[in-house]
N, C-alpha and C positions, 0 to 999 in steps of 0.2 A: 545554610548547610552546604558544605563542599560536596563536589561530585565524587561518586565512588562506583566503580564497576569491578566485578570479579569474574574471571574466566577460568574454568578448569576443564580439561579434557583427559580422558583415560582410554588407553588401548588395552583391551582385555583378551581378544582372540589371538593376537600376535604382537610381538614387540616392534617398535619402529626401527627401520634400518638407519645406518649412518647418513645416507643421502637424505632420508626423510627428516631426520633431526636437523640437518643443515638447512633444509627448506623452511622448517619452522623457525629456526634462528633468524632467518632473513626477515621474518614477520615481526620479531621483537628481540631487542638486545637485552632486555631486563627479565624476560620470562624464565621461570624454572622449568627446564626441559630435561626429561629422562627418557629412556627407551619405552616407557609405558605412560608418560604423562606430560602435560603442558599446563602450567599454572601462571597466571599473571593478574595483576590488579592495577587499576588506573584511578588516580585522584585528579588527573587532568588528561586531556587528549583522548584518544580512542584506539581501539585495536584495529590494526590494518588488515587482519585476516577475515575471512568469511566463515563463520561457524558451520554453516550448512555444508560448504564445500569441504572443510576439514573433516567433518563427520563422514562424508562420502569417501574420502581418500584414506584417512588414517585411524580414526577413533571410533570407539564403541559406546562411549557415554560422555555427556557434557553437562556442566552446571554453569548457569549464568545468573548473577544477582546484581542488580543496580539499585542505588538508594532512591531512585525515582519510582519506587514501589513496584518493581518488576522482578520476577523470578522465572527462570526457564530451565527445564530438564529435558535433555534429548538422549535418545537411545538408538543405536543401530543394531538390527538383528537380521539374520539371513531371510531372504524373501519367502522361503517355505515355512517360516514360523507362523505366519498369518495368511489367511485367505483374503482375497479382495473383498469378499462378502463381509467378513468380520471387520475389516478396516473401514469399509463404507458405513457399516451399521454403527460403529462406535464413535465415529468422528464427531466432534463438537467444536465448531470453528473457533470459538474464543478460548478453549482450554485444552483441546486434544486434536492434534493433526497428524496425518500419515502422508508420507511421500515415498513412492516406490522408485528406486533407482535400479540399475541393472541387476544386481545380485542381492540387494538388501532393501529393507524398510527403514526409513528414518522417521522415528516417532517423537513428537514434541508435545510436552505438557507445559502449559503456560499460565502464569498469573500476571495479569496486567491491572494497573491502577488499584492496587490494594489500599485499604483504608487503615491498615495496621501501622500507623506512623511510628509507634514505639519499636516494633520489630525492625523496620528498615532504618531507623535511626541508629541501631546497634548492629545490624546484620553485616557480617563480613563474608559470608558464603562458604567459609572454609570447612564447615562440618557436614555439608550436605552430600558430597560425593560418596563418602564412606557409608552413609545411611541409605542412599538411593541406588547405588550401583547393583546391589543384590537383586533388584527388581528384574534385571535383564535375565539372570539365570532362571528366575521364577517364570518369566514369560516364555523362555525357550522350552520349559517343561510343560507348557500348556496352561499355566495359571493366568487367567485373564482379569484378575481382580484389579490390577493396576490400571488397566484400560477403563474398567467400570468407574474407578475413582476419578479419572479424568472427566468422564461423562457426568458424574455426580457433581463435580465442581461447577459445571455449566448449569446444572439444575439449581444449585445454590445461588447462582448469580441471576436466576430468573430468565435465562435466555432460551430455555426449552419449555415448550408449551406443557402445562400441567396435565393435559389429557393425552399427551404423546406417550406411548408405552416404552418401557425399557428396551434398548436395542438387543440385549441378550440377557438371559436368565443365568446369573453367575452364582455358584455355590461358595460357601465359606465366608460370606460378608460379615458374619457375626464374630469371626475369629481371624482377624487380619494378622499378617506377619508384621514384624517390627518395621520392615522396609515399606510395606504398604501403609502402615500408620504414619511413617515419616512423609510419604508422598501426600497423604491427606493434609498433614500439617503444612507441608511446603506450599500446597495449593490453597490453603486456608479453607478447606471444606468444612461446612458447619458441622460440629461434632454431633449435634442431635440428629441432623439429617443422616449422617453416617450410621448412627445407631439405628435410626428408623429403617435404613436400607438392610440392616442385618437382621431385623425381625423376620422370622419365618424363613430365613435363608438356610437351605440345607447345609449341613456340615460337609466340608470338602473331604474330611477323613472318612465320613460315613458313606461316601459315594463309591462303594466297591463295585467292580465290574463283574457280573456273573460270568463264570467260566464258559457256560453254554453260548452266551452271546459272542464271546471272543472266538470260540470254535466256529460258529456259523459265519462270522465275518471272514476269518482266515480261509475257510473252505471256499468262499466266494471270490477271493482275490484273483484277478487275472494273472496269468503267468508272467506277463511283462512287468507288472508292479512288483511281484515277488523277486524277479531277477534284478530289478533296479535297486531294491533294498539290500539284497545280498551283495551287490556290487559295491554299494556304499560301505558296508561292513568290511569287505575285503580291502577297501582303499583307506581304512582307518577313520572313516567318517561315521563313527558310532552314534554321536549325538545327533547328527543330521538325520540318520536313519530312524532314530527314536522319535524325533520331532515329526518326521513325515508320517510314520505309522500312527502316532497318537492323534495327529490332526485329522487324518483320514478316518480313523476309528471313531473319534468324537463326532465327526460330521455324520457318519453312518448311524451312530446311536441316536442322534437327534431326529433322524428321518422317521416320520410317522409318530413321533411322541409329541404329546401336548405339553408345551412349556408355558407355564403361567408367568406372564410378565406384569410387573407393576408399573403404574403411571406415577409421575412426580407428585401428583396430589395425594396418592396413596402413601408415598414415602413420608410426605409432610404430615399426613394423618397419623401414621405410625409414630412419628416423632411427638406429635401432640398427645396421643394416648399414653405414651411412655412418660411424658412430663406430668400428666395428670395422675398416673399411678404413683410416681415418685412423690408428688405433693401429698397425695392421700396417705402414703406410707409415712411421710414425715409428720403429718398431723396425728396419725394413730400412735406413732412413737412418742410424740410429745404428750399425748393424753396418758399413755401407759407410764411414761416416765414421771408425769405429774402425780399420778396415783401412787406410784412407788415411793415418791418423796414424802407424800402425805402419810403413807403407812409407816415409813421410817420415823417420821416426826412423832407420830402417835405412840410408837413403841418407846421412843426416848422419854416422852412425857410420863408414860406409865412407869418406867424405871425410876424416874425422879420422885 
């Protein structure tokens, strides 16, 4: 099999300047470069650039696929998007990593040494960016399911102890977005394990915030924090102000509440229970179907 590598970068928050596109052109004469993207593929040789450095300087999302069974998705988000506590809790060294730089987090989801030879024999990497890029906007709005999927990929590889609890209790695991489903596919998360994680997971839509709780929290905000948020709004940083408020309110809501976390062995048990129920349903359906066929045959004989 010949060597194949695919690199794609996307700029989301701002377009590249002319000087920046020139700097990128110096890294590759064959790459497709636009003010918002950089795409190149290699059947021989290697990319002269450093993806980690390019993410820090220019881009907000990156997809890398190599036919030696490797796939990587990287995302850059403002530093206030996640707390250090969440990053530390969710990190799974073989599948999900966080790197804090001056103003941003660089988050990396990785698949190494896949056994899916058929996939990587045909994989060209081109379809993944459009499917995965929306995860960034979801994360910016406080949806942590993409991080949970990265952690769950590590559970599926057996690198997390079965008795270690979930790092965070995340809602909406039973109704993933199309981009979150694509991430699970990209990382080759066991589909049954994913379904097991969704069992008893509260719906994200049902998680409405009582108005009284919001009022209590707002009343207790220090004047300095209120002023900081107002300043962000006046400076046209509405999304940043929204993220700041939601992150702080979410942390306040969890204080004093008992969050029930599941262990990997419970997720696998959920998966096993679900498979047994499906098997039982299939057997029942087969029995009912068989009875129906016998009844139809008897009716036909009576008519004859």
